[in-house]
Structure formats: structure tokens, C-alpha cells
C-alpha positions in Angstrom: 0.3 0.3 -0.1 3.0 2.5 0.8 4.5 1.5 -2.4 1.0 2.5 -4.3 0.6 5.5 -2.8 4.0 6.6 -3.6 3.7 6.2 -7.0 0.4 8.0 -6.9 2.1 10.7 -5.2 4.3 10.5 -8.1 2.1 10.5 -10.8 0.0 13.5 -9.5 3.3 15.3 -9.1 4.4 14.7 -12.7 0.8 15.6 -14.1 0.8 18.9 -12.1 4.6 19.7 -13.0 3.8 18.6 -16.8 0.6 20.7 -16.5 2.6 23.8 -15.4 4.9 23.5 -18.1 2.2 23.1 -20.7 0.4 26.4 -19.3 3.7 28.2 -19.7 3.8 31.0 -21.8 7.1 32.6 -23.4 6.5 36.5 -23.8 8.9 38.3 -26.1 9.4 42.0 -26.2 11.8 44.7 -28.1 14.1 47.1 -26.5 12.6 50.1 -26.3 10.1 51.7 -23.6 7.0 50.8 -25.6 7.6 47.4 -26.2 9.3 46.6 -22.6 5.8 48.4 -21.1 3.8 45.6 -23.5 5.7 43.0 -22.9 5.2 44.0 -18.7 1.9 44.3 -19.2 1.6 41.0 -21.3 3.1 38.9 -18.4 1.2 40.7 -15.3 -2.3 40.2 -17.5 -1.2 36.5 -18.3 -0.3 35.5 -15.1 -3.3 37.1 -13.4 -5.3 34.7 -15.5 -3.0 31.3 -14.2 -0.4 31.3 -16.8 3.3 30.5 -16.0 4.9 33.0 -18.2 8.7 33.7 -18.8 9.5 37.0 -20.1 12.6 37.9 -22.4 12.0 41.3 -23.1 15.0 43.9 -24.7 15.6 42.0 -27.8 16.1 43.2 -31.1 13.3 43.5 -33.6 15.3 41.0 -36.1 16.4 38.8 -33.1 12.9 38.7 -31.3 11.2 37.7 -35.1 13.6 34.8 -35.6 13.2 33.4 -32.1 9.3 33.4 -32.6 9.8 31.4 -36.0 11.9 29.0 -34.2 9.5 28.5 -31.6 11.7 30.2 -28.6 9.1 33.1 -28.3 5.3 32.4 -28.2 4.2 35.9 -27.9 5.1 39.4 -28.8 3.8 42.7 -29.7 4.3 43.5 -33.7 3.8 45.9 -35.9 2.2 45.8 -39.2 4.6 47.7 -41.1 7.8 45.8 -39.7 6.4 42.3 -40.8 5.0 43.7 -44.2 8.3 44.8 -45.1 11.1 43.6 -43.0 10.3 40.0 -42.8 7.9 39.6 -45.9 10.0 42.0 -48.6 6.8 43.4 -49.4 7.2 46.9 -50.7 3.9 48.0 -52.6 1.7 51.0 -51.0 -1.0 49.5 -48.8 -3.6 51.1 -46.4 -3.9 49.8 -43.1 -6.6 47.2 -43.1 -4.7 46.0 -46.5 -1.1 45.7 -44.7 -2.9 43.9 -41.9 -4.6 41.4 -44.0 -1.2 40.8 -45.8 1.0 40.1 -43.1 -1.9 37.9 -41.3 -1.9 36.0 -44.6 1.8 35.4 -45.3 2.7 35.0 -41.7 0.2 32.4 -41.5 2.1 30.1 -43.9 5.3 30.3 -41.0 3.0 29.3 -38.2 2.3 32.6 -36.7 -1.3 34.1 -36.0 -1.9 38.1 -35.9 -4.6 38.4 -33.3 -6.6 41.4 -33.6 -4.9 44.6 -34.3 -5.2 47.7 -31.7 -5.9 51.4 -32.7 -2.3 52.1 -32.0 -0.3 52.8 -34.9 3.5 53.6 -34.0 4.7 54.7 -37.3 8.0 56.4 -37.8 7.8 60.2 -37.8 10.5 63.3 -38.3 10.1 66.1 -35.6 11.2 69.4 -35.4 11.0 71.7 -32.0 7.6 73.4 -32.5 9.4 76.8 -32.3 11.9 75.4 -34.8 9.8 74.6 -37.2 7.6 78.0 -37.0 10.4 80.0 -37.7 11.8 78.0 -40.4 8.3 77.3 -42.1 8.6 73.3 -42.2 5.6 71.7 -41.5 5.7 68.9 -43.8 8.3 66.4 -45.0 8.2 68.2 -48.7 8.8 71.5 -47.0 12.0 69.9 -44.9 13.1 68.3 -48.2 12.8 71.7 -50.1 15.0 73.3 -47.6 17.3 70.5 -47.9 17.8 71.3 -51.3 17.9 74.9 -50.9 21.1 74.6 -49.1 19.6 75.2 -45.8 21.9 73.9 -42.9 20.2 70.8 -41.2 21.0 68.1 -39.1 19.3 65.0 -38.7 19.2 62.2 -35.7 17.8 59.0 -36.1 18.9 55.2 -34.7 20.8 52.7 -36.5 18.1 50.6 -37.7 16.2 53.2 -39.4 19.3 54.6 -41.1 19.8 50.9 -42.7 16.0 49.3 -42.5 14.4 48.7 -46.1 11.4 51.6 -45.2 14.3 53.9 -43.7 16.6 56.8 -44.1 17.8 56.0 -47.6 14.2 55.4 -49.1 12.9 58.5 -47.4 15.5 60.5 -49.3 14.7 59.1 -52.9 10.8 59.7 -52.1 11.3 63.0 -51.2 13.9 63.8 -53.8 16.5 65.3 -51.3 20.1 64.0 -50.2 21.7 64.8 -46.6 25.5 64.6 -46.2 26.5 62.1 -43.9 28.1 64.6 -41.7 24.7 65.8 -40.9 23.2 63.0 -39.6 23.8 61.9 -36.0 23.3 58.1 -35.1 22.5 57.4 -31.6 19.7 55.2 -29.6 16.6 56.0 -29.8 16.0 57.6 -26.4 18.9 60.0 -27.1 17.5 61.2 -30.5 14.7 63.2 -28.2 17.4 64.5 -25.6 19.4 65.6 -28.9 16.5 67.5 -30.5 15.1 68.9 -26.8 18.4 70.3 -26.0 19.1 71.8 -29.6 22.0 69.5 -30.5 20.0 68.5 -33.9 17.3 70.2 -36.0 15.3 67.0 -37.1 14.9 63.7 -35.4 13.2 60.2 -35.9 10.3 59.7 -33.4 7.7 57.3 -33.0 4.4 58.4 -33.3 2.9 57.0 -29.9 5.8 58.4 -28.1 4.8 60.3 -25.1 7.7 62.7 -25.3 6.6 64.3 -28.4 3.9 66.5 -26.5 5.9 66.5 -23.4 9.1 68.2 -25.5 6.8 70.5 -27.5 8.0 68.9 -31.0 6.1 69.2 -34.2 5.7 66.3 -35.9 6.4 66.9 -39.8 3.5 65.8 -41.8 4.3 62.8 -44.3 2.1 64.3 -47.2 3.5 61.7 -49.5 2.4 59.0 -47.4 6.2 57.5 -47.5 5.5 55.5 -44.2 3.2 52.3 -43.9 1.0 51.7 -41.2 2.6 50.5 -38.0 -0.8 48.9 -36.3 0.4 47.5 -33.1 -1.0 43.8 -32.8 -0.4 40.8 -30.3 1.4 37.8 -32.6 1.6 34.3 -31.0 2.6 31.3 -32.5 -0.1 28.6 -34.4 1.2 26.0 -32.4 0.8 28.0 -28.6 -2.7 29.0 -29.7 -3.9 25.5 -30.9 -2.7 24.5 -27.0 -4.3 27.5 -25.3 -7.4 28.7 -27.8 -8.7 30.8 -25.2 -5.9 33.0 -25.3 -6.5 34.5 -28.6 -9.9 36.4 -26.8 -7.8 37.0 -23.9 -5.1 38.9 -26.1 -8.0 40.7 -28.3 -9.5 42.2 -25.3 -6.3 44.0 -24.3 -5.8 45.1 -27.7 -9.2 46.6 -28.1 -7.9 48.9 -25.0 -5.2 50.5 -26.9 -4.8 53.3 -29.0 -2.3 56.4 -29.8 -3.2 58.6 -27.2 -3.5 55.7 -24.5 0.0 54.7 -25.3 1.7 58.0 -26.0 0.5 58.5 -22.2 1.8 55.4 -21.0 5.1 56.2 -22.5 5.2 59.3 -20.9 4.9 58.2 -17.5 8.0 56.0 -18.0 9.9 58.3 -20.3 9.0 61.9 -19.1 7.8 61.3 -15.6 9.8 58.4 -14.7 7.8 55.8 -13.4 8.7 52.1 -13.5 7.6 50.0 -16.1 6.3 47.8 -14.2 4.3 50.1 -12.0 2.7 51.7 -15.3 1.8 48.4 -16.5 0.3 47.1 -13.1 -1.9 50.1 -12.8 -3.4 50.3 -16.3 -4.3 46.7 -16.1 -5.8 47.6 -12.4 -7.9 50.8 -14.4 -9.3 48.3 -16.9 -10.2 45.4 -14.2 -7.9 42.9 -15.9 -6.3 42.4 -12.5 
């Protein structure tokens, strides 16, 4: 009898461990504030629902995507434009809805499922200090290009990824027909771009449309009047195998996605980057505010 009880206890423990392991979700995230917020928010949300979560935030975009394709990451938030251009090599101009449908179809072939997109579109943008934009009469990217071509000395700051990527700096110059000398371009981490622009170290900086520092630092976002930048709708993407094991995950993540838009993300980002609240606290307070914790 004692041997039987020991065997049964072992089976129960093994079953419990197997169940816990089966419930584990590996959540990924990129290496900037918005993505770190989303990784923390997703982790806390799923843990509150009873999942075991392994969080791997702070990854580079290409590395994170490859990790998901390889099965090392189950779930993370991706941008439609990034998948369209960088991962699927589609260069044609598409509407936001067309972009979403195309990446949904193409990534399904790789075992990845795009859930419902949020209303947050964190597209790239170029910005100036509001006062400087007024003085120079530059409100659009076309006006900026014209100023460069007229010989106006303008210095630019951007991160290394944008400088090199397929929908980045070089194609932008081609689209708007201007060219900036390499000496007038400063490559730096994304966070430092905002500081350099705010402090007058550069004239124009690369920003993200949902970044809370744009209104906080009184920046003017130059209008993309030729619609160069594609839509970057923020969307949870999950491995098909993971979703098959946890079909309820789709509805759970869609509920979170429905709460996000440009203003919401800008406010959350500002709380971290401007007000210096911790990422974990901002993520938790958002979830509690919407009764998801």
C-alpha cells in the first residue's frame, strides 16, 4: 500500500508539473519603452489569468522575430509595417487594413497568427522643435526636403536601425527627392534622439508616433504628405502551436488589444520616459484601471 501511495503521489506531481509546463507562455519584447511596457503588461495580465510566464524583453527586432519563428518565443506585440516590409519583403503601398490582411496571410504560412490589431499606429515620423518649425516654415516632409535642397543646414538624428532598414532613411530620401550629407546625420539610441532634439543639438529627429515625449517636449511632427511611411498597427502575434494549446488566449489578448490607441500608448510611454515611473508600475496600474488584474 505504501508503495502504491508513493507511486500515485509521484504520478500526481508529474501530472502537475506537466500541466504547469504546458501552461507556460514565453512572452517577448523589443528594446524600447513601448515594447517593454507591452511585455510587462502582457506578462502581468497572463499571470493574473493563471499562466506561467517566461518574459524575454529587450530583444532586437530581427532577433525577436527569428526567435518566434523558431519556437523560442510564443507571443509578442509586432507592428504590421515591420512584418510587411522587413520580414516579408513587400514594398507596395497598402492601406492599414490591406497591410494587416497581407501580413496575416503571409505569416500564417510560417505558423504565426496575427490577432486583432489595436488602434495604436506607432509609425515612424520626423519631428522638429515647435518653435524652430515655425521660424523655418517647415511643417511637412516636402517642405523639409525643399529646405535641404535649397542648401539650408539641417542636422538629423536617428537610430542605427532606421538608418539601415528597407523602409528607412535611404528610401525616404529617394521618395522626397533630397539628400543629406553623412556629416549632418547623427546615429544614436532612440532615447537619445529625443534629448538631442529637445536640447538643440540637432534640428530634426526620428520619433515614434505614439511616444509620449512628443507633446511633453513640444515637438512638431512633420506631416508625411506623400504617405511614405506604412501603417505600423500594434498587434499581438502568437505561434499557431501555442494558440492550439491555449485557444482561449486569442480572446484574452484581443481584449487587451482593444484598449490600446495612439493617445493611450503616448500617455503610458510618457509616464515612463518623462515622469520616470517604473515600467512594471505603469503596466500594472493600466491593467488595474481596466479591471484586468
